[in-house]
Each structure stands twice: as C-alpha cells, then as structure tokens.
C-alpha positions in Angstrom: 148.9 122.8 64.4 152.0 124.6 64.9 153.9 122.5 62.9 151.2 122.7 59.9 151.9 127.0 60.6 155.8 126.5 60.4 155.5 124.4 57.2 153.3 126.9 55.4 155.2 129.7 56.5 158.0 128.1 55.4 156.6 127.5 52.2 155.9 131.1 51.8 158.7 132.5 52.8 160.8 130.7 50.5 158.6 130.3 47.5 158.7 131.6 44.2 156.1 134.0 44.2 156.8 138.0 46.0 154.6 138.2 49.0 154.1 140.6 51.7 151.8 141.8 54.6 150.8 145.3 55.4 148.1 146.8 57.9 145.4 149.2 57.6 148.0 152.0 58.0 150.0 150.9 55.2 152.8 149.8 57.3 154.6 146.7 55.7 154.5 143.8 58.2 156.5 141.2 56.7 157.8 140.1 53.2 159.1 137.1 52.1 162.6 136.2 50.7 161.9 136.8 46.9 160.5 140.4 48.1 163.7 140.9 49.2 165.8 139.3 46.2 163.6 140.8 43.8 163.7 144.5 45.1 166.5 144.8 47.1 165.5 146.1 49.9 166.3 144.7 53.3 163.5 143.0 55.3 164.7 144.8 58.4 164.0 148.2 56.7 160.6 147.3 54.8 158.5 148.4 57.6 159.8 152.1 56.9 158.8 151.9 53.0 155.8 153.5 51.9 153.8 151.3 49.7 153.4 154.1 47.4 157.0 153.8 46.3 157.1 150.2 45.8 153.7 149.8 43.9 152.9 153.4 42.8 150.1 152.7 40.4 148.5 151.0 43.3 149.0 152.5 46.5 148.5 156.6 47.2 151.0 158.3 49.5 149.3 158.7 52.7 150.7 158.7 56.4 147.7 157.4 58.3 146.2 154.8 56.4 146.2 152.8 52.8 144.8 155.0 50.1 144.0 152.9 46.5 144.4 154.0 43.5 142.1 151.4 41.9 139.2 149.8 43.1 139.0 146.2 42.4 142.3 145.5 44.4 140.7 141.9 45.5 140.7 140.8 41.7 143.9 139.8 39.9 145.8 142.7 38.1 148.5 144.1 36.7 150.9 146.5 37.7 154.9 147.7 37.8 156.9 146.9 40.9 159.6 149.1 41.7 162.7 147.9 43.2 165.1 150.3 45.7 167.0 151.6 42.8 163.7 153.2 41.2 163.7 150.5 38.2 160.6 148.8 37.8 159.4 145.4 36.5 155.7 143.8 35.3 153.8 141.9 38.1 150.8 140.2 38.2 149.1 140.6 41.3 146.2 139.8 43.9 145.5 141.7 47.0 143.1 139.5 50.1 142.6 141.1 53.7 143.8 138.2 56.3 141.6 139.6 58.9 140.4 143.3 60.0 143.2 145.6 59.0 145.5 143.0 58.1 146.2 142.2 54.3 148.5 140.1 52.2 149.6 140.8 48.4 150.8 138.3 46.2 152.7 139.2 43.0 153.9 137.4 40.3 156.8 138.7 37.9 155.6 138.6 34.3 158.9 140.1 32.9 159.0 137.1 30.8 155.6 136.9 29.3 155.8 140.7 28.6 158.9 140.1 26.7 157.2 137.4 25.0 154.2 139.8 23.9 156.4 142.3 22.7 158.3 139.8 20.7 154.8 138.7 19.5 153.9 142.0 18.4 157.0 142.4 16.5 156.8 139.0 14.7 153.0 140.2 13.9 154.5 143.7 12.8 157.3 142.1 10.7 154.5 139.7 9.1 152.2 142.3 8.1 155.2 143.9 6.6 156.4 141.3 4.6 152.9 140.9 3.6 152.5 144.2 2.4 156.0 144.4 0.3 154.9 141.2 -1.1 151.1 142.5 -2.4 153.3 145.9 -3.5 156.0 143.6 -5.4 152.9 141.1 -6.9 151.1 144.0 -7.7 154.1 145.6 -9.5 155.1 142.9 -11.2 152.2 141.8 -12.4 151.3 145.2 -13.8 155.4 145.2 -15.6 154.2 141.6 -17.2 150.5 142.8 -18.3 151.9 146.0 -20.2 153.9 144.2 -22.8 151.4 141.5 -23.0 148.5 143.9 -23.4 150.8 145.5 -26.4 152.0 141.7 -27.9 147.8 141.1 -27.9 147.0 144.7 -29.4 149.3 144.3 -32.6 148.4 140.8 -32.9 144.8 141.5 -32.9 145.5 144.4 -35.5 147.7 142.6 -37.8 145.1 139.8 -37.9 142.6 142.2 -39.2 145.1 142.7 -42.4 145.0 140.3 -45.3 148.1 137.8 -44.7 149.2 134.4 -45.6 147.4 131.1 -44.0 150.5 130.2 -42.2 151.1 133.4 -40.7 147.8 133.8 -39.8 147.8 130.8 -38.1 151.2 131.8 -36.1 149.0 134.8 -35.1 146.7 133.1 -33.6 148.7 131.0 -31.6 150.7 134.2 -30.2 146.9 135.7 -29.4 145.9 132.5 -27.6 149.4 132.6 -25.5 148.7 136.0 -24.6 145.5 135.2 -23.5 146.6 132.3 -21.3 149.2 134.7 -19.8 146.3 136.9 -18.6 145.1 134.1 -17.3 148.1 133.6 -15.2 148.3 137.1 -14.0 144.8 137.6 -12.9 145.1 134.0 -11.2 148.5 135.4 -9.1 146.7 139.0 -8.5 143.9 137.3 -7.1 145.6 134.5 -5.2 147.7 137.7 -3.7 144.3 139.3 -2.5 142.8 136.3 -0.8 145.9 135.6 1.1 146.3 139.2 2.5 142.5 139.2 3.1 141.6 141.9 0.9 139.7 140.2 -1.5 136.1 142.2 -2.1 133.2 140.4 -4.6 132.0 143.4 -6.6 128.2 142.8 -7.5 126.4 144.0 -10.2 122.8 143.2 -12.5 123.9 141.2 -15.4 121.9 139.2 -18.0 122.7 135.7 -17.1 122.1 134.0 -20.2 123.7 136.5 -22.5 126.9 136.2 -19.9 127.0 132.3 -20.7 126.6 132.6 -24.3 129.9 134.7 -24.0 131.6 132.5 -22.3 130.9 129.4 -24.5 131.8 131.8 -27.5 135.2 132.4 -26.1 135.6 128.6 -26.2 134.1 127.6 -29.0 136.9 127.5 -31.7 139.4 125.9 -29.5 136.9 123.4 -28.6 136.2 123.0 -32.7 139.9 123.2 -33.3 140.7 119.8 -31.3 137.7 118.3 -33.2 135.6 117.9 -29.5 131.9 118.1 -29.2 130.8 120.7 -26.9 126.9 119.9 -25.1 125.4 123.0 -23.1 122.2 122.7 -21.2 120.9 125.2 -18.7 117.4 124.6 -17.6 114.5 127.4 -18.1 114.1 127.6 -14.5 117.5 129.7 -14.2 116.6 133.0 -13.7 117.7 135.5 -16.9 118.8 138.4 -15.1 120.7 137.8 -11.5 123.4 140.0 -9.0 126.4 139.0 -8.6 130.1 139.2 -9.3 130.4 138.6 -13.1 133.6 138.4 -13.5 134.6 136.1 -11.0 131.7 133.8 -11.8 133.2 133.6 -15.6 136.7 133.1 -13.8 135.6 129.8 -12.3 133.8 128.5 -15.3 136.0 129.8 -18.0 139.0 127.7 -15.6 137.0 124.6 -15.4 136.4 124.3 -19.4 139.9 125.3 -20.5 141.0 122.5 -18.5 138.7 120.3 -19.9 139.9 121.3 -23.1 143.6 121.3 -22.3 143.5 117.6 -20.6 140.8 116.4 -23.4 141.9 115.0 -26.7 139.0 113.4 -27.9 135.2 113.0 -27.3 133.3 115.8 -25.4 132.9 118.9 -23.2 129.8 119.4 -21.4 128.4 122.4 -19.3 125.0 122.0 -17.5 123.5 124.6 -15.0 120.5 124.2 -13.0 118.6 126.4 -10.4 118.8 124.3 -7.1 117.4 126.7 -4.2 115.3 130.0 -3.9 114.8 131.7 -0.7 113.3 134.9 -1.5 116.0 137.0 -3.8 118.6 134.5 -2.8 119.3 131.9 -5.6 121.5 128.6 -5.7 123.1 127.8 -8.9 125.0 124.7 -9.8 127.5 124.0 -12.4 128.6 120.9 -13.9 131.5 120.9 -16.3 132.6 117.4 -17.7 134.8 116.0 -20.0 136.3 112.6 -21.9 139.5 113.5 -20.7 142.7 111.8 -19.0 140.9 111.5 -15.6 142.4 112.1 -12.2 142.9 109.1 -9.7 141.2 109.0 -6.3 145.2 109.7 -4.8 145.8 112.7 -7.1 142.4 114.2 -6.3 144.0 115.7 -3.1 145.9 117.7 -4.9 143.9 119.7 -7.3 142.6 122.7 -4.9 146.2 123.3 -3.4 148.0 126.1 -4.2 150.5 125.7 -7.3 150.1 122.3 -6.7 149.4 119.8 -9.8 148.6 116.2 -9.7 151.6 115.2 -11.4 154.9 116.6 -12.4 154.3 115.8 -15.9 151.0 117.2 -16.4 152.4 120.8 -16.3 155.4 119.9 -18.8 153.0 118.3 -21.0 150.0 120.6 -20.6 151.6 123.7 -18.9 149.9 125.8 -16.2 150.9 127.1 -12.9 148.5 124.9 -10.4 147.0 128.0 -9.1 143.9 128.0 -11.1 141.8 125.6 -8.9 143.0 126.8 -5.8 141.8 130.3 -6.6 138.4 129.0 -8.0 138.0 127.1 -4.4 138.2 130.3 -2.2 136.4 132.6 -4.9 133.4 129.5 -4.6 133.9 129.7 -1.0 133.3 133.4 -0.6 130.5 132.9 -2.5 128.6 130.6 -0.5 129.3 127.4 -2.3 131.7 124.5 -2.8 133.3 122.9 -5.7 134.0 119.0 -5.7 135.4 116.4 -8.7 134.3 113.3 -9.4 137.1 111.2 -12.0 138.4 108.0 -12.6 142.0 107.6 -14.3 141.5 107.4 -17.9 137.7 108.0 -18.1 137.3 111.7 -17.8 136.2 114.3 -15.1 133.1 115.7 -13.7 133.7 119.0 -11.9 130.5 120.8 -10.1 130.5 123.5 -7.8 127.4 126.0 -6.5 127.3 129.4 -5.4 125.0 132.1 -4.3 123.7 134.9 -6.2 120.6 137.4 -5.8 117.8 138.1 -8.2 116.0 141.3 -9.2 112.2 141.5 -7.9 111.3 140.9 -11.3 112.8 138.0 -11.4 111.4 136.6 -7.8 107.9 137.1 -9.5 109.1 134.9 -12.5 111.1 131.9 -10.7 110.1 130.3 -7.5 111.4 127.3 -5.3 109.5 124.9 -6.4 111.4 125.0 -9.6 114.7 124.2 -7.9 116.2 120.7 -8.4 118.1 119.4 -5.6 122.1 118.9 -6.6 121.7 114.9 -5.4 119.0 114.7 -8.2 120.7 116.4 -10.7 124.1 114.4 -10.0 122.2 111.5 -10.4 120.4 112.3 -13.8 123.8 113.2 -15.1 124.8 110.3 -13.9 122.4 108.0 -15.8 122.6 110.1 -19.0 126.2 109.4 -19.1 125.8 105.6 -18.7 123.5 105.8 -21.6 125.9 107.7 -23.6 128.5 105.4 -23.0 126.3 102.5 -24.0 125.1 104.2 -27.2 128.7 105.9 -28.2 130.6 102.4 -27.6 129.9 101.3 -31.1 131.7 104.4 -32.1 134.6 103.9 -29.9 136.6 102.1 -32.9 136.4 104.7 -35.4 137.4 107.5 -32.3 140.6 105.1 -31.6 141.3 104.9 -35.6 140.9 108.9 -35.4 143.3 109.6 -32.8 145.8 106.7 -34.7 145.6 108.4 -37.7 146.7 112.1 -36.2 149.6 110.2 -34.1 150.9 108.8 -37.4 150.6 112.2 -39.0 152.4 113.8 -36.0 155.3 111.3 -36.1 155.7 111.7 -40.2 156.1 115.3 -39.5 158.5 114.5 -36.1 155.9 117.0 -34.0 156.8 114.5 -30.8 155.3 116.4 -28.1 151.5 116.3 -29.6 152.8 112.5 -30.5 153.2 111.8 -27.0 149.9 113.3 -26.0 147.7 111.3 -28.8 149.8 108.2 -27.6 148.9 108.8 -23.8 145.1 109.1 -24.9 145.4 105.6 -26.6 146.9 104.4 -24.0 144.1 105.0 -22.0 141.0 104.0 -24.0 142.8 100.9 -24.6 143.9 100.2 -20.7 141.3 97.7 -20.7 141.7 96.0 -23.9 143.4 92.9 -25.1 147.0 92.1 -23.8 148.2 92.2 -27.3 146.9 95.8 -27.9 148.2 96.9 -24.6 151.6 95.9 -25.4 151.6 97.5 -28.8 150.6 100.6 -27.5 153.1 100.2 -25.0 156.0 100.0 -27.7 154.9 102.8 -29.4 154.6 105.1 -26.8 158.4 104.0 -25.9 159.2 105.0 -29.4 157.4 108.5 -29.1 159.1 109.3 -26.3 162.6 108.2 -27.4 161.7 110.6 -30.6 162.8 107.3 -33.1 160.6 107.9 -36.4 161.2 104.7 -37.8 160.2 102.5 -34.6 157.6 104.9 -34.3 155.9 104.1 -37.6 156.3 100.3 -37.4 154.5 100.4 -34.1 151.4 102.3 -35.4 151.2 100.0 -38.4 151.2 97.2 -35.7 148.5 98.9 -33.5 146.7 99.5 -36.8 146.5 95.8 -37.6 145.4 94.7 -34.5 142.8 97.4 -34.4 141.2 96.0 -37.6 141.2 92.7 -36.7 139.6 93.7 -33.9 136.9 95.7 -35.8 136.6 92.5 -37.8 136.1 90.2 -35.3 133.4 92.7 -33.6 131.7 92.8 -36.9 131.3 89.4 -37.2 
C-alpha cells in the first residue's frame, strides 16, 4: 500500500498539472514541482504566501480562515494564477475537499488556448472586415457599371423612337439587348454578394401573378421569334391569380431559365408550364417547368450547373457567353423561398429545368382555391414526359425539314463568312445527326472542321455533300 502511495505521490509531484494542498485556515501545506516552476515561489516558502496573492480572483485575504470569492469552487472554472513577480497567466481550476479541513487545488495552464481564442477572434474580425470591404467594393463597382449602362440604354431607346434606317435600327436593338444582358450580370453579382454576406432579404408583396407572367413572356417573345423558335405556355387554372411573394426575384429565376433556354436552343421550342402542387391555408407551393430542345447537358456536366462562376464547359462561355453565376444565385434564392431546383437533360436532346417555391395568398384566393385542386410534382413531371414522348413521335416527320432549315441557315452564314453563327448551326446539326447513319456523321464532322478553320471553299463543299446525303435520306424515307 505504501508502495502505491509513493508512486501516486511521485506522479502528482512530477506531473504537468499545477497542484497544491491547503487547509481551512488558508495555509498552503504542500505544492508540486510544477507549482514551484510556473510561479517562481520556493516550495519551502509557499506556506507563508497568502492564497489571495496566488489566486486573487478566487480567495479573499484572511488571517484565520479561507474566504472564497466564488460559490461553485467544486466545479471547473477559469481564473488567473499570479507569479512571485506579480505577473499572471490564465488557468483552468478545480478544487476538491480531501478530508475535513484539507483541500487540494489542481490547475492547468491554458495560455495557449487563450492565445488561440484571441487569434481566432482576430482572424474572425479580419474575415468580417474583408467581407465588408468586398461588399462595399462590389456595391461601388456595380454602381459605376450600372450608371454608364443605363445611360447607353436610355440614349439607345430614345434613338429607336426616331425614324432611322433598318440597318441602324438593328444595330441599336443589339445594343439595347447587350445593355439588358449587362444589367442582368450586375444584378446577379449584387445578389451573390448579398447571399454570401447573409444580408439577402426577400421583399414580399401582393401582386397579380397572371399579369406578372404575361409581362415575363412579353420580355422574351421577340428574341424567341427572332431565332425562329416556337413558344408553348400553359398555366393550370388552379394557380392563384393573386399571390404574396418577392416578385422581383421570382421573375429573376424565371427570366434566367428562359434566357438560358433561348441562348442554347437554335431550333425547336421553349416551353413554360406552371402548376399549383400544394396548399395549406394561405401557404401555396407553385411548381415551374422550363423546357427546351437545345444542346442539352450530360450527366457528368450537371454537377457544375449550380456552382458559382462555373459552366459545364469552357467552350460554352466562348460560344454563348455568360458568367456561370446566374443558376448559382437562382438556386440560393429558390432555397430561401423554401423550394428546390432540379434539371433533367441528355446531351443533344434538350433540357428540363424545374423549381418549386412557397408563396402566400390573400384571403380572397384562399376561398377561390383549395388543396384538393393541387397536383403532385411527381404526377406533373410524368405527365410532361408522356406529352413530350408523344410530341417527339408526332414531330419526327418534321425533323428532316428542320435539319434542312438549319443547313440552309448555315450555308448562308458561310456565304457571308459569319463563322461564329455558322459554328453554332454546325454544332446543332452535329447533335441532331449524332444517332444518324455513319455517312451523315462523317459529313457533318468535315463541315464542322471546315467552319472552325474558316475555310469557305471547303465549307461550301461540305454543305453540298451533307445536303445530298439528307436529300437521299428523305427520298428513301418517302419510298
């Protein structure tokens, strides 16, 4: 037993913790080597030192008894331990009563932890300052960008009201559209900055939803017609006419998806569908679908879609433009509206973007609509897929004419040496003929290479060869 006692005594005396024992009169009876080392007091003289000198935050000065400044001394707490030279350092302390009138105190030096917390505080403060500076910079730079863009846009619109030659009008229309695109980029950067800083706030108000959607469609219809695309819009009768929500940011999401569909679709159609999928009292879930027959997205590329400043392919930015920020912002805004956004797509076969949001309805709409009229998202998507399959079958007879139409546009671009547009049409043909005969695939590959090299003679020859192949294909199909 004595052996065990000696071992334990040696462990405590040589341990890394600061340990001392005192009696009910406040006299230090014993201290280990670490206590001597960190305080500078000699162990032989510690009995003459007042506890209030060593831990003034815990003990009061008293000659005949121990007086504590804190109540919960038997629980772990933090205080300062003073050295002989009157400097101090932070410690974590626990005090226990060993037997009647005898106490021991165990303390751990937490200077490193305290320093770490201070550094962490400094790092946090630096990060907050950097975020503040970045937000101020973004706000200033976007303001500086928006001012000249607004000026150009205003003067352009004034000029468009005058009687001007058709060529000049077309140029001004392009400038007007470019200014609109620039404003969208500025808005996305501002929203992204606010989202990152946690300062993004939804501004909800009551508005006529059906008039709101009509205005969005009017915004895009000219561009859709200009590209020769078909636009299909359906909205179920169960959708409330008036809702309460953030109209600006709802339009931002829809506009972004429709703009992308127009950008990446050179033939076929754009579809917008809206349905109510849930209603609980004045809370309504609306479900939106935007479909296109554009270039599509592979499974590997889908993961990049909703990342900030990311596009599925570097060539996408070169050919179609864009910052890769719009969908990332849309995703975060949709989630703030208690919804989700998804994409279904195959490379070369178009895309279907869908998202849900939660809005409120005024009391008048609560009477006019009910949850029994709601459609489940799964059922709605299945219905869409079935309709698309039927449409694909019914449209198959028109595919040949569509391919010929694109080829004619491509040939015109080659004649005019408009190589950038020619490359877009060549890409579209390549996707349409991806599952065709080997002969047609080889022909479009030659055409694509000639267009990329901007070789007009070879491009014209390749166009003629591909047209012959398609004509023969059409003849064999008609027999």
